[in-house]
All heavy atoms as an XYZ file, in Angstrom:
872
protein
N      64.165    -56.563    -36.536
C      64.791    -57.833    -36.116
C      66.232    -57.551    -35.764
O      66.776    -58.010    -34.720
C      64.641    -58.884    -37.124
C      65.394    -60.159    -36.826
N      65.014    -61.069    -35.884
C      66.497    -60.667    -37.422
C      65.845    -61.990    -35.851
N      66.771    -61.837    -36.742
N      66.941    -56.816    -36.585
C      68.380    -56.556    -36.406
C      68.591    -55.680    -35.154
O      69.490    -55.888    -34.385
C      69.012    -55.927    -37.581
N      67.675    -54.742    -34.983
C      67.834    -53.834    -33.753
C      67.558    -54.602    -32.460
O      68.277    -54.403    -31.484
C      66.738    -52.659    -33.884
C      66.977    -51.628    -32.849
S      65.933    -50.301    -33.275
C      65.985    -49.335    -31.790
N      66.593    -55.514    -32.491
C      66.338    -56.340    -31.310
C      67.550    -57.251    -31.039
O      68.024    -57.399    -29.871
C      65.083    -57.255    -31.540
C      64.824    -58.150    -30.377
C      64.434    -57.412    -29.115
C      63.585    -59.015    -30.831
N      68.139    -57.758    -32.114
C      69.311    -58.579    -31.914
C      70.504    -57.743    -31.300
O      71.141    -58.248    -30.429
C      69.792    -59.186    -33.267
C      70.990    -60.104    -33.154
C      71.457    -60.686    -34.490
O      70.761    -60.523    -35.471
N      72.500    -61.373    -34.469
N      70.627    -56.501    -31.714
C      71.709    -55.670    -31.137
C      71.421    -55.427    -29.671
O      72.376    -55.456    -28.834
C      71.746    -54.289    -31.843
C      72.323    -54.438    -33.299
O      73.024    -55.416    -33.589
N      72.093    -53.458    -34.097
N      70.140    -55.219    -29.319
C      69.843    -54.997    -27.863
C      70.136    -56.212    -27.092
O      70.732    -56.201    -25.987
C      68.394    -54.609    -27.735
C      67.957    -54.568    -26.271
C      68.120    -53.219    -28.351
N      69.787    -57.417    -27.568
C      70.013    -58.664    -26.844
C      71.537    -58.879    -26.758
O      71.970    -59.274    -25.673
C      69.303    -59.895    -27.589
C      67.793    -59.652    -27.489
C      69.767    -61.195    -27.018
C      66.967    -60.644    -28.213
N      72.271    -58.680    -27.825
C      73.738    -58.833    -27.766
C      74.312    -57.851    -26.742
O      75.241    -58.166    -25.919
C      74.342    -58.624    -29.134
C      74.087    -59.754    -30.012
C      74.588    -59.500    -31.445
O      75.207    -58.456    -31.685
O      74.358    -60.391    -32.303
N      73.801    -56.630    -26.630
C      74.254    -55.683    -25.640
C      74.050    -56.199    -24.255
O      74.887    -56.090    -23.388
C      73.593    -54.357    -25.870
C      73.811    -53.340    -24.734
N      75.012    -52.763    -24.492
C      72.979    -53.023    -23.732
C      74.916    -52.003    -23.434
N      73.668    -52.102    -22.961
N      72.820    -56.664    -24.003
C      72.512    -57.191    -22.707
C      73.358    -58.311    -22.237
O      73.964    -58.335    -21.158
C      71.011    -57.648    -22.608
C      70.080    -56.486    -22.766
C      70.673    -58.441    -21.404
C      68.640    -56.827    -23.020
N      73.603    -59.259    -23.195
C      74.562    -60.384    -22.919
C      75.995    -59.909    -22.659
O      76.705    -60.408    -21.829
C      74.507    -61.436    -24.011
C      73.494    -62.517    -23.753
C      72.296    -62.368    -24.369
C      73.776    -63.578    -22.996
C      71.249    -63.365    -24.099
C      72.856    -64.553    -22.752
C      71.567    -64.488    -23.237
N      76.440    -58.826    -23.384
C      77.746    -58.323    -23.184
C      77.817    -57.713    -21.790
O      78.876    -57.925    -21.113
N      76.838    -56.925    -21.360
C      76.930    -56.368    -20.005
C      76.917    -57.466    -18.912
O      77.732    -57.460    -18.041
C      75.639    -55.487    -19.787
C      75.550    -55.064    -18.282
C      75.800    -54.217    -20.643
N      76.047    -58.484    -19.110
C      76.002    -59.643    -18.123
C      77.274    -60.370    -18.148
O      77.798    -60.757    -17.064
C      74.756    -60.446    -18.386
C      73.474    -59.654    -18.279
C      74.701    -61.651    -17.476
C      73.199    -59.064    -16.918
N      77.818    -60.687    -19.328
C      79.124    -61.448    -19.394
C      80.198    -60.720    -18.697
O      81.070    -61.357    -18.084
C      79.451    -61.781    -20.839
C      78.619    -62.872    -21.406
C      78.689    -62.990    -22.921
C      80.112    -63.276    -23.407
N      80.195    -63.499    -24.880
N      80.194    -59.342    -18.791
C      81.294    -58.653    -18.123
C      81.142    -58.613    -16.639
O      82.141    -58.439    -15.911
C      81.305    -57.144    -18.714
C      82.137    -57.051    -19.942
N      81.624    -57.413    -21.154
C      83.447    -56.601    -20.138
C      82.480    -57.174    -22.122
N      83.616    -56.766    -21.467
N      79.919    -58.739    -16.152
C      79.625    -58.672    -14.710
C      79.712    -60.032    -14.040
O      80.156    -60.224    -12.934
C      78.342    -58.040    -14.513
C      78.107    -57.749    -12.969
C      76.847    -56.946    -12.758
O      76.072    -56.722    -13.646
N      76.692    -56.495    -11.467
N      79.290    -61.118    -14.780
C      79.187    -62.452    -14.186
C      79.863    -63.397    -15.066
O      79.452    -63.742    -16.171
C      77.658    -62.863    -14.038
C      76.838    -61.965    -13.233
C      76.022    -61.052    -13.825
C      76.958    -61.967    -11.863
C      75.212    -60.226    -13.057
C      76.174    -61.079    -11.060
C      75.300    -60.200    -11.735
N      80.961    -64.023    -14.595
C      81.812    -64.849    -15.407
C      81.149    -66.169    -15.764
O      81.715    -66.928    -16.593
C      83.225    -65.029    -14.800
S      83.180    -65.997    -13.258
N      80.052    -66.558    -15.079
C      79.433    -67.851    -15.395
C      79.105    -67.990    -16.841
O      79.128    -69.154    -17.357
C      78.195    -68.047    -14.498
C      77.731    -69.505    -14.600
C      77.064    -67.069    -14.845
C      76.639    -69.839    -13.586
N      78.802    -66.905    -17.559
C      78.456    -67.085    -19.002
C      79.696    -67.209    -19.857
O      79.636    -67.485    -21.053
C      77.640    -65.874    -19.438
C      76.274    -65.784    -18.836
C      75.568    -64.500    -19.340
C      75.460    -66.996    -19.234
N      80.886    -66.958    -19.301
C      82.123    -67.147    -20.042
C      82.672    -68.645    -20.031
O      83.471    -68.944    -20.866
C      83.235    -66.184    -19.544
C      82.859    -64.723    -19.584
C      83.954    -63.925    -18.857
C      82.675    -64.301    -20.984
N      82.192    -69.388    -19.078
C      82.691    -70.698    -18.917
C      81.800    -71.743    -19.589
O      80.614    -71.497    -19.795
C      82.718    -71.031    -17.431
C      83.544    -70.068    -16.539
C      83.322    -70.384    -15.093
C      85.025    -70.085    -16.923
N      82.370    -72.889    -20.010
C      81.536    -73.908    -20.593
C      80.467    -74.345    -19.584
O      80.830    -74.556    -18.393
C      82.535    -75.046    -20.887
C      83.837    -74.431    -20.835
C      83.785    -73.296    -19.936
N      79.233    -74.563    -20.023
C      78.224    -74.923    -19.127
C      78.400    -76.379    -18.499
O      78.742    -77.262    -19.273
C      76.931    -74.819    -19.887
C      77.296    -74.921    -21.330
C      78.683    -74.376    -21.363
N      78.150    -76.519    -17.189
C      78.234    -77.811    -16.590
C      76.847    -78.183    -16.031
O      76.796    -79.058    -15.184
C      79.292    -77.733    -15.412
C      80.650    -77.403    -15.931
C      81.579    -77.213    -14.722
O      81.157    -77.538    -13.602
O      82.739    -76.792    -14.953
N      75.811    -77.598    -16.555
C      74.511    -77.805    -16.049
C      73.620    -78.369    -17.147
O      73.838    -78.204    -18.303
C      73.943    -76.451    -15.551
C      74.802    -75.782    -14.554
C      75.573    -74.699    -15.003
C      74.925    -76.196    -13.281
C      76.438    -74.048    -14.032
C      75.728    -75.536    -12.324
C      76.517    -74.479    -12.730
O      77.338    -73.877    -11.905
N      72.486    -78.938    -16.644
C      71.494    -79.446    -17.666
C      70.810    -78.263    -18.393
O      70.966    -77.141    -18.009
C      70.395    -80.233    -16.937
O      69.600    -79.345    -16.210
N      70.273    -78.554    -19.526
C      69.637    -77.514    -20.421
C      68.502    -76.805    -19.611
O      68.343    -75.535    -19.742
C      69.064    -78.096    -21.666
C      70.084    -78.466    -22.683
S      71.063    -77.073    -23.219
C      69.893    -76.189    -24.274
N      67.795    -77.516    -18.755
C      66.798    -76.870    -17.894
C      67.330    -75.806    -17.027
O      66.838    -74.670    -16.944
C      66.035    -77.898    -17.001
C      65.135    -78.804    -17.849
O      64.769    -78.384    -18.969
O      64.797    -79.890    -17.361
N      68.529    -76.104    -16.407
C      69.167    -75.119    -15.533
C      69.807    -73.995    -16.417
O      69.640    -72.833    -16.078
C      70.313    -75.754    -14.691
C      69.728    -76.859    -13.766
C      71.117    -74.782    -13.960
C      68.798    -76.291    -12.761
N      70.479    -74.319    -17.584
C      71.000    -73.326    -18.409
C      70.030    -72.268    -18.864
O      70.310    -71.125    -18.948
C      71.676    -73.981    -19.654
C      73.014    -74.737    -19.252
C      73.573    -75.349    -20.488
O      73.719    -74.646    -21.502
N      73.976    -76.595    -20.445
N      68.783    -72.742    -19.087
C      67.761    -71.890    -19.617
C      67.379    -70.806    -18.586
O      66.914    -69.734    -18.908
C      66.530    -72.647    -20.017
N      67.640    -71.112    -17.321
C      67.222    -70.210    -16.233
C      68.407    -69.186    -15.882
O      68.068    -68.243    -15.124
C      66.803    -70.932    -15.033
C      65.501    -71.707    -15.175
N      64.324    -71.074    -15.315
C      65.289    -73.004    -15.285
C      63.367    -72.057    -15.435
N      63.959    -73.216    -15.491
N      69.580    -69.541    -16.292
C      70.723    -68.749    -15.816
C      70.707    -67.276    -16.343
O      70.780    -66.308    -15.564
C      72.097    -69.429    -16.214
C      72.207    -70.699    -15.331
C      73.272    -68.457    -15.939
C      73.413    -71.521    -15.647
N      70.568    -67.051    -17.715
C      70.538    -65.668    -18.211
C      69.440    -64.806    -17.533
O      69.696    -63.662    -17.051
C      70.363    -65.793    -19.739
C      70.944    -67.109    -20.008
C      70.576    -67.965    -18.795
N      68.195    -65.224    -17.460
C      67.169    -64.341    -16.768
C      67.493    -64.168    -15.302
O      67.239    -63.049    -14.837
C      65.859    -65.082    -16.948
C      66.118    -66.185    -18.041
C      67.611    -66.439    -18.027
N      68.071    -65.160    -14.716
C      68.379    -64.925    -13.239
C      69.536    -63.908    -13.105
O      69.455    -63.079    -12.188
C      68.780    -66.298    -12.632
N      70.469    -63.987    -13.957
C      71.578    -63.036    -13.902
C      71.061    -61.585    -14.176
O      71.574    -60.560    -13.588
C      72.687    -63.363    -14.849
C      73.438    -64.691    -14.496
C      74.525    -64.973    -15.553
C      74.078    -64.593    -13.135
N      70.091    -61.513    -15.145
C      69.565    -60.208    -15.426
C      68.837    -59.641    -14.213
O      68.869    -58.434    -13.908
C      68.610    -60.269    -16.620
S      69.390    -60.517    -18.205
N      68.118    -60.458    -13.524
C      67.440    -60.110    -12.281
C      68.426    -59.559    -11.256
O      68.256    -58.528    -10.692
C      66.607    -61.233    -11.755
C      65.955    -60.919    -10.369
C      64.697    -60.134    -10.608
C      65.667    -62.204     -9.628
N      69.438    -60.363    -11.032
C      70.472    -59.925    -10.068
C      71.147    -58.677    -10.427
O      71.355    -57.726     -9.609
C      71.559    -61.057     -9.898
C      72.755    -60.580     -9.035
C      70.941    -62.277     -9.321
N      71.428    -58.482    -11.703
C      71.993    -57.210    -12.217
C      71.095    -56.040    -11.950
O      71.531    -55.055    -11.417
C      72.186    -57.375    -13.779
C      72.595    -56.041    -14.426
N      73.875    -55.496    -14.413
C      71.838    -55.195    -15.079
C      73.857    -54.433    -15.061
N      72.656    -54.166    -15.453
N      69.799    -56.222    -12.196
C      68.819    -55.119    -11.974
C      68.671    -54.832    -10.502
O      68.500    -53.672    -10.106
C      67.456    -55.460    -12.592
C      67.566    -55.388    -14.119
O      68.475    -54.727    -14.670
N      66.601    -56.039    -14.822
N      68.736    -55.872     -9.629
C      68.571    -55.638     -8.195
C      69.786    -54.849     -7.701
O      69.631    -53.917     -6.933
C      68.431    -57.000     -7.473
C      68.611    -56.774     -5.977
C      67.049    -57.587     -7.720
N      70.980    -55.219     -8.183
C      72.195    -54.454     -7.798
C      72.070    -53.023     -8.225
O      72.370    -52.116     -7.509
C      73.385    -55.164     -8.362
C      73.649    -56.503     -7.702
C      74.681    -54.246     -8.173
C      74.711    -57.340     -8.326
N      71.577    -52.832     -9.428
C      71.495    -51.388     -9.970
C      70.544    -50.628     -9.163
O      70.780    -49.429     -8.908
C      70.987    -51.427    -11.447
C      71.961    -51.862    -12.472
C      71.557    -51.588    -13.799
N      71.543    -50.159    -14.040
C      70.932    -49.665    -15.111
N      70.277    -50.321    -16.004
N      70.949    -48.300    -15.284
N      69.506    -51.247     -8.675
C      68.543    -50.478     -7.884
C      68.981    -50.290     -6.460
O      68.904    -49.142     -5.880
C      67.104    -51.191     -7.869
C      66.184    -50.577     -6.803
C      66.505    -51.199     -9.277
N      69.497    -51.324     -5.798
C      69.776    -51.283     -4.342
C      71.280    -50.853     -3.999
O      71.481    -50.473     -2.881
C      69.408    -52.627     -3.729
C      67.930    -52.895     -3.855
N      67.036    -52.268     -3.026
C      67.236    -53.696     -4.588
C      65.829    -52.669     -3.288
N      65.907    -53.566     -4.266
N      72.146    -51.135     -4.970
C      73.566    -50.802     -4.687
C      74.228    -50.334     -5.949
O      75.090    -50.936     -6.453
C      74.269    -51.967     -4.054
C      75.595    -51.522     -3.490
O      75.924    -50.353     -3.448
O      76.285    -52.422     -2.984
N      73.802    -49.164     -6.572
C      74.381    -48.734     -7.793
C      75.859    -48.515     -7.811
O      76.518    -48.537     -8.853
C      73.595    -47.481     -8.170
C      72.991    -47.027     -6.888
C      72.821    -48.219     -6.034
N      76.412    -48.168     -6.599
C      77.889    -47.917     -6.554
C      78.668    -49.262     -6.822
O      79.855    -49.188     -7.055
C      78.248    -47.374     -5.174
C      77.660    -45.939     -5.033
O      77.503    -45.201     -5.990
N      77.316    -45.592     -3.835
N      77.990    -50.412     -6.682
C      78.660    -51.642     -6.845
C      78.740    -52.091     -8.333
O      79.419    -53.036     -8.681
C      77.964    -52.712     -5.996
C      78.799    -54.045     -5.900
O      80.029    -53.909     -5.842
O      78.214    -55.153     -5.930
N      78.073    -51.356     -9.192
C      78.094    -51.713    -10.595
C      79.396    -51.306    -11.182
O      79.947    -50.315    -10.931
C      76.978    -50.981    -11.335
C      75.552    -51.292    -10.915
S      75.169    -53.059    -11.185
C      75.269    -53.166    -12.914
N      79.864    -52.292    -12.036
C      81.123    -51.991    -12.721
C      80.899    -51.008    -13.864
O      79.755    -50.802    -14.283
C      81.697    -53.288    -13.276
C      80.778    -53.911    -14.353
S      81.525    -55.382    -15.044
C      82.425    -54.611    -16.382
N      81.936    -50.391    -14.398
C      81.805    -49.490    -15.494
C      81.769    -50.288    -16.807
O      82.738    -50.813    -17.224
C      82.914    -48.517    -15.515
C      82.904    -47.557    -16.623
O      81.719    -47.343    -17.209
O      83.995    -46.934    -16.994
N      80.626    -50.378    -17.397
C      80.522    -51.232    -18.579
C      80.228    -50.396    -19.827
O      79.666    -50.875    -20.789
C      79.449    -52.322    -18.398
C      78.085    -51.842    -18.034
C      77.194    -51.325    -18.977
C      77.647    -51.847    -16.706
C      75.943    -50.838    -18.606
C      76.419    -51.392    -16.339
C      75.578    -50.960    -17.303
O      74.323    -50.462    -16.932
N      80.724    -49.180    -19.803
C      80.548    -48.281    -20.990
C      81.298    -48.897    -22.215
O      80.906    -48.636    -23.348
C      80.977    -46.863    -20.710
C      80.044    -46.218    -19.737
N      78.783    -45.817    -20.049
C      80.290    -45.842    -18.445
C      78.252    -45.221    -18.973
N      79.126    -45.294    -17.977
N      82.380    -49.596    -21.974
C      83.116    -50.184    -23.075
C      82.357    -51.287    -23.768
O      82.685    -51.718    -24.881
C      84.476    -50.792    -22.577
C      84.273    -51.771    -21.534
O      83.262    -51.871    -20.898
N      85.292    -52.685    -21.350
N      81.237    -51.717    -23.227
C      80.462    -52.781    -23.779
C      79.467    -52.157    -24.794
O      79.111    -52.831    -25.777
C      79.621    -53.545    -22.736
C      78.752    -54.593    -23.341
C      80.585    -54.207    -21.746
N      79.160    -50.906    -24.623
C      78.209    -50.236    -25.472
C      78.849    -50.021    -26.852
O      80.012    -49.674    -26.981
C      77.787    -48.850    -24.928
C      77.165    -48.866    -23.605
C      76.925    -47.402    -23.097
C      75.798    -49.587    -23.655
N      78.000    -50.200    -27.882
C      78.526    -49.874    -29.224
C      77.827    -48.656    -29.738
O      76.848    -48.181    -29.280
C      78.364    -51.109    -30.200
C      76.883    -51.515    -30.365
O      75.991    -50.755    -29.972
O      76.642    -52.558    -30.991
N      78.423    -48.097    -30.779
C      77.903    -46.816    -31.338
C      76.492    -47.001    -31.745
O      75.611    -46.062    -31.554
C      78.790    -46.382    -32.528
C      79.968    -45.575    -32.123
C      80.698    -45.029    -33.378
O      79.990    -44.663    -34.323
O      81.935    -45.035    -33.307
N      76.081    -48.070    -32.424
C      74.743    -48.212    -32.908
C      73.784    -48.192    -31.734
O      72.720    -47.492    -31.800
C      74.517    -49.519    -33.671
C      73.181    -49.832    -34.092
N      72.581    -49.195    -35.158
C      72.228    -50.616    -33.580
C      71.334    -49.624    -35.294
N      71.112    -50.473    -34.354
N      74.123    -48.808    -30.676
C      73.190    -48.782    -29.505
C      72.982    -47.422    -28.958
O      71.901    -47.063    -28.516
C      73.757    -49.772    -28.463
C      72.785    -49.929    -27.294
C      71.693    -50.753    -27.447
C      72.984    -49.247    -26.105
C      70.834    -50.907    -26.316
C      72.135    -49.403    -25.057
C      71.023    -50.247    -25.181
N      73.986    -46.633    -29.006
C      73.955    -45.265    -28.392
C      73.215    -44.310    -29.365
O      72.574    -43.383    -28.845
C      75.315    -44.756    -28.080
C      76.089    -45.495    -27.007
C      77.479    -44.903    -26.924
C      75.368    -45.285    -25.649
N      73.291    -44.516    -30.677
C      72.724    -43.509    -31.603
C      71.343    -43.867    -32.025
O      70.587    -42.976    -32.383
C      73.657    -43.400    -32.795
O      73.804    -44.629    -33.432
C      75.038    -42.800    -32.419
N      70.961    -45.163    -32.029
C      69.657    -45.567    -32.504
C      68.703    -45.625    -31.361
O      68.441    -46.694    -30.810
C      69.797    -46.925    -33.262
C      68.506    -47.189    -33.971
O      67.623    -46.404    -34.021
O      68.430    -48.307    -34.619
N      68.166    -44.489    -30.937
C      67.301    -44.500    -29.737
C      65.815    -44.480    -30.109
O      64.964    -44.519    -29.153
C      67.643    -43.235    -28.896
O      67.390    -42.102    -29.708
C      69.085    -43.244    -28.378
N      65.469    -44.463    -31.402
C      64.082    -44.502    -31.777
C      63.490    -43.108    -31.580
O      64.143    -42.111    -31.427
N      62.110    -43.060    -31.512
C      61.418    -41.804    -31.364
C      60.285    -41.971    -30.366
O      59.764    -43.056    -30.171
C      60.895    -41.300    -32.703
O      60.008    -42.281    -33.246
N      59.910    -40.853    -29.735
C      58.842    -40.923    -28.759
C      57.524    -40.656    -29.413
O      57.389    -40.007    -30.465
C      59.061    -39.791    -27.731
C      60.352    -39.916    -26.870
C      60.433    -38.703    -25.977
C      60.255    -41.157    -26.050
N      56.492    -41.230    -28.891
C      55.122    -40.969    -29.417
C      54.618    -39.699    -28.947
O      55.002    -39.142    -28.012
C      54.277    -42.182    -28.947
N      53.546    -39.281    -29.562
C      52.889    -38.016    -29.115
C      51.743    -38.215    -28.156
O      51.051    -37.329    -27.779
C      52.285    -37.315    -30.484
C      53.394    -36.810    -31.303
O      54.524    -36.433    -30.834
N      53.147    -36.667    -32.571
N      51.536    -39.477    -27.820
C      50.475    -39.768    -26.858
C      50.473    -41.258    -26.532
O      51.397    -42.017    -26.923
N      49.422    -41.767    -25.823
C      49.383    -43.197    -25.545
C      49.224    -43.997    -26.811
O      48.682    -43.545    -27.767
C      48.114    -43.346    -24.618
C      47.355    -42.058    -24.801
C      48.305    -40.991    -25.351
N      49.632    -45.239    -26.790
C      49.567    -46.110    -28.015
C      48.050    -46.383    -28.272
O      47.188    -46.515    -27.402
C      50.270    -47.366    -27.605
C      50.361    -47.375    -26.141
C      50.319    -45.918    -25.722
N      47.752    -46.524    -29.553
C      46.423    -46.845    -29.992
C      46.215    -48.352    -29.720
O      47.196    -49.161    -29.493
C      46.204    -46.569    -31.436
O      47.082    -47.385    -32.211
C      46.476    -45.107    -31.800
N      44.919    -48.750    -29.766
C      44.589    -50.155    -29.547
C      45.291    -51.029    -30.679
O      45.854    -52.104    -30.446
C      43.115    -50.450    -29.568
C      42.769    -51.864    -29.272
C      41.260    -52.026    -29.141
O      40.589    -51.067    -28.777
O      40.814    -53.116    -29.365
N      45.281    -50.456    -31.892
C      45.933    -51.182    -33.049
C      47.446    -51.330    -32.762
O      47.980    -52.404    -33.032
C      45.693    -50.437    -34.346
C      46.409    -50.989    -35.500
N      46.033    -52.174    -36.108
C      47.534    -50.591    -36.188
C      46.843    -52.469    -37.096
N      47.781    -51.471    -37.173
N      48.058    -50.276    -32.319
C      49.515    -50.346    -32.019
C      49.810    -51.335    -30.893
O      50.748    -52.176    -31.028
C      50.088    -48.980    -31.623
N      48.950    -51.439    -29.924
C      49.154    -52.402    -28.806
C      48.964    -53.842    -29.357
O      49.746    -54.684    -28.984
C      48.138    -52.134    -27.705
S      48.494    -50.627    -26.681
N      48.028    -53.991    -30.242
C      47.757    -55.329    -30.847
C      48.985    -55.686    -31.638
O      49.406    -56.842    -31.529
C      46.451    -55.348    -31.672
O      45.427    -55.010    -30.751
C      46.229    -56.674    -32.293
N      49.462    -54.816    -32.470
C      50.631    -55.118    -33.348
C      51.813    -55.420    -32.469
O      52.592    -56.385    -32.796
C      50.910    -53.921    -34.232
S      49.725    -53.721    -35.595
N      52.076    -54.668    -31.400
C      53.254    -54.909    -30.559
C      53.088    -56.228    -29.880
O      54.084    -56.992    -29.769
C      53.344    -53.810    -29.498
N      51.870    -56.611    -29.423
C      51.627    -57.906    -28.762
C      51.931    -59.074    -29.709
O      52.518    -60.055    -29.330
C      50.232    -57.923    -28.206
O      50.017    -59.153    -27.546
N      51.380    -58.948    -30.956
C      51.659    -59.977    -31.939
C      53.101    -60.121    -32.270
O      53.612    -61.229    -32.467
C      50.833    -59.662    -33.226
C      49.343    -59.791    -33.120
C      48.617    -59.288    -34.371
C      48.922    -61.244    -32.805
N      53.802    -58.970    -32.366
C      55.251    -59.092    -32.649
C      55.994    -59.723    -31.492
O      56.883    -60.482    -31.751
C      55.755    -57.578    -32.843
C      57.188    -57.523    -33.297
N      57.600    -58.047    -34.560
C      58.304    -57.035    -32.693
C      58.882    -57.834    -34.640
N      59.356    -57.224    -33.570
N      55.606    -59.356    -30.255
C      56.264    -59.924    -29.078
C      55.988    -61.518    -29.135
O      56.912    -62.306    -28.835
C      55.692    -59.329    -27.883
S      56.375    -60.028    -26.339
N      54.736    -61.919    -29.386
C      54.450    -63.319    -29.465
C      55.244    -64.050    -30.534
O      55.661    -65.135    -30.405
C      52.915    -63.560    -29.727
C      52.050    -63.123    -28.559
O      52.638    -62.982    -27.396
O      50.886    -62.979    -28.724
N      55.431    -63.362    -31.650
C      56.200    -63.920    -32.780
C      57.606    -64.185    -32.390
O      58.241    -65.201    -32.630
C      56.117    -63.039    -34.020
C      56.940    -63.626    -35.188
C      56.940    -62.610    -36.355
O      56.397    -61.503    -36.283
N      57.629    -63.047    -37.433
N      58.207    -63.154    -31.719
C      59.639    -63.219    -31.196
C      59.731    -64.356    -30.211
O      60.667    -65.182    -30.315
C      60.101    -61.916    -30.702
C      60.204    -60.856    -31.721
C      61.389    -62.066    -29.901
C      60.413    -59.421    -31.219
N      58.811    -64.445    -29.323
C      58.851    -65.507    -28.277
C      58.741    -66.845    -28.907
O      59.436    -67.818    -28.536
C      57.736    -65.283    -27.219
N      57.858    -67.002    -29.929
C      57.703    -68.264    -30.582
C      58.922    -68.652    -31.325
O      59.363    -69.833    -31.295
C      56.494    -68.190    -31.594
O      56.366    -69.365    -32.256
N      59.561    -67.709    -32.024
C      60.839    -68.027    -32.783
C      61.930    -68.412    -31.755
O      62.722    -69.326    -32.057
C      61.220    -66.841    -33.592
C      60.316    -66.588    -34.779
C      60.634    -65.264    -35.511
O      61.594    -64.608    -35.135
O      59.822    -64.914    -36.455
N      62.058    -67.710    -30.615
C      63.073    -68.024    -29.646
C      62.783    -69.462    -29.117
O      63.769    -70.162    -28.877
C      62.986    -66.979    -28.519
C      63.570    -65.680    -28.933
S      63.420    -64.398    -27.685
C      64.624    -64.947    -26.502
N      61.502    -69.755    -28.871
C      61.205    -71.151    -28.323
C      61.540    -72.164    -29.311
O      62.117    -73.223    -28.964
C      59.696    -71.113    -27.961
C      59.267    -72.476    -27.436
C      58.477    -73.419    -27.997
C      59.673    -73.021    -26.131
N      58.336    -74.546    -27.204
C      59.001    -74.279    -26.029
C      60.468    -72.606    -25.086
C      59.187    -75.103    -24.912
C      60.592    -73.368    -24.025
C      59.912    -74.667    -23.907
N      61.268    -71.936    -30.585
C      61.604    -72.880    -31.657
C      63.129    -73.058    -31.767
O      63.678    -74.208    -31.855
C      61.055    -72.466    -32.990
C      59.526    -72.617    -33.074
C      58.965    -71.933    -34.316
O      59.708    -71.585    -35.238
O      57.678    -71.823    -34.376
N      63.883    -71.910    -31.679
C      65.334    -72.032    -31.695
C      65.890    -72.808    -30.561
O      66.786    -73.647    -30.674
C      65.961    -70.599    -31.764
C      65.769    -69.905    -33.073
O      65.441    -70.544    -34.041
O      65.945    -68.685    -33.078
N      65.313    -72.532    -29.352
C      65.742    -73.255    -28.146
C      65.479    -74.751    -28.278
O      66.429    -75.537    -27.962
C      65.030    -72.667    -26.935
C      65.087    -73.577    -25.707
C      66.228    -73.556    -24.982
C      63.993    -74.432    -25.342
C      66.378    -74.383    -23.864
C      64.130    -75.161    -24.212
C      65.285    -75.185    -23.520
O      65.392    -75.951    -22.372
N      64.306    -75.111    -28.779
C      63.987    -76.514    -28.917
C      64.896    -77.200    -29.921
O      65.325    -78.328    -29.757
C      62.504    -76.756    -29.241
C      61.728    -76.650    -27.978
O      62.011    -77.170    -26.920
N      60.545    -75.911    -28.074
N      65.187    -76.535    -31.058
C      66.145    -77.078    -32.045
C      67.492    -77.285    -31.491
O      68.140    -78.327    -31.655
C      66.233    -76.134    -33.284
C      65.264    -76.447    -34.391
C      65.666    -75.696    -35.679
N      65.637    -74.264    -35.522
C      64.590    -73.475    -35.599
N      63.416    -73.996    -35.825
N      64.686    -72.189    -35.462
N      67.929    -76.335    -30.667
C      69.326    -76.477    -30.085
C      69.272    -77.570    -29.048
O      70.227    -78.327    -28.923
C      69.662    -75.112    -29.407
C      71.068    -75.114    -28.824
C      72.149    -75.146    -29.914
O      71.953    -74.778    -31.047
O      73.254    -75.624    -29.530
N      68.201    -77.721    -28.242
C      68.093    -78.759    -27.233
C      68.143    -80.112    -27.900
O      68.837    -81.059    -27.465
C      66.820    -78.550    -26.433
C      66.682    -79.417    -25.238
C      65.500    -79.025    -24.397
N      64.261    -79.039    -25.136
C      63.425    -80.104    -25.390
N      63.789    -81.234    -24.817
N      62.372    -80.004    -26.031
N      67.413    -80.261    -28.985
C      67.333    -81.546    -29.692
C      68.754    -81.894    -30.330
O      69.211    -83.003    -30.209
C      66.250    -81.572    -30.792
C      64.892    -81.583    -30.107
C      66.399    -82.669    -31.759
C      63.756    -81.358    -31.056
N      69.401    -80.838    -30.863
C      70.642    -81.048    -31.410
C      71.711    -81.404    -30.474
O      72.595    -82.287    -30.754
C      71.086    -79.708    -32.132
C      72.158    -79.805    -33.178
C      72.377    -78.489    -33.833
O      72.429    -77.474    -33.228
N      72.582    -78.573    -35.162
N      71.671    -80.898    -29.182
C      72.600    -81.265    -28.198
C      72.225    -82.543    -27.521
O      73.075    -83.036    -26.829
C      72.684    -80.143    -27.154
C      73.315    -78.867    -27.638
C      73.474    -77.838    -26.521
N      74.008    -76.644    -27.036
C      74.492    -75.657    -26.296
N      74.383    -75.846    -24.958
N      75.029    -74.618    -26.765
N      71.093    -83.019    -27.689
C      70.689    -84.329    -27.100
C      70.139    -84.217    -25.842
O      70.133    -84.374    -24.771
């Protein structure tokens, strides 16, 4: 959980350094706000693929933990059990994020 949080924080750090819209107070409805981060990630990835020279240097956003905790490679394709476990974990994360989003939306009115 903590490693996933670090990755998500890293992604937001990179996006915030590239697109100032996330630094400003939101002036949009919650429906629009929910679409902004994924849209910015898409734009970021398109720029990286099609015009990598336009990317800013965001190495200062990287933290030591992100650079040193790279995990390990498997010795072959994942087993069906591993795929099932990963899928369940992904569903659990998505469910928790959805619940957090709805709590925040209700709290904000």
